N, C-alpha and C positions, 0 to 999 in steps of 0.2 A: 315859122318865119325868122330869118336871120337877120341880124342888125346890118346896116350898111358898113358898119366898121368892122365887121367880123374878119378875122385873119385865121386861116387854117385850111384843112383839107375836108372836102365833101365827097362822098360815094354816093353816086346815083346808080340805081340798078333797076331792071324791069326783067320780066319773063312772061311767055306766052305759050300756049299749047293748043293744038286742035283736038277736041275730046274724040272725035270719030277715028282718028289715026293715031293718038297719043305721041304725036311728033311735035316738037317745039323749039324754042330757042331762048336764049337769055342774053343780056349785055350788062356791062357796067363801065362806068366812067369814073376816074379819080380827078377831082378839080382842085386846084389852089386858088383860094380867095384871099384877098380881092383880086380881081381880073379875070376869074373863071378860065385860069389857065388849065388846059387839059395836061395832066401828068401821064395818064395812060387810058386805053380803052381797048376793051375786048368783048368780042361776041362769040357765042356757043351755039352749035346745033345740038339738039337733044333728041333722044329716042326714048320711048315707052314713059312718057311722064305726064303728070297732070299740070294743071296751071300752077297750082301751089308749089309742086316740085320745081318748075321752071323758075318761079320767083325767088325761091330759096337758093337755087343754084346761082342766079345772078349775085344774090347778096353774099353766098360763100367764096364765090370767085372774086368778087370785088375786095372783100376782106383779105384774101390771100395776096391779091395785088398789092393792097396797102402795106401788108406785113412784109412782103419782099422789098418794099422801098424803104422800111423802117419806120413807118408811120405808127404812131402809138397812140394817137388822139385824133378822131375824126367825127364827123356828123354823118350818119347814113341815112339816105332817104329813098323810099321805095313807094310804090302804090298799093 
């Protein structure tokens, strides 16, 4: 849980996959707090993945988005 006074960047990510077809997707959002301003958001379609692969892909893509923006400190939140 973040304090109401937190100032910084939050990366939220998620991934999902259908086990019978191994098709999935992932997404990631960079937020700036306070205010929950969206800095960037992306989604990706994935092939031949497990649920864990899809989750990890969301994290890695989100970290790449942050790095491209010069973010050096963030809080990552996934399920």
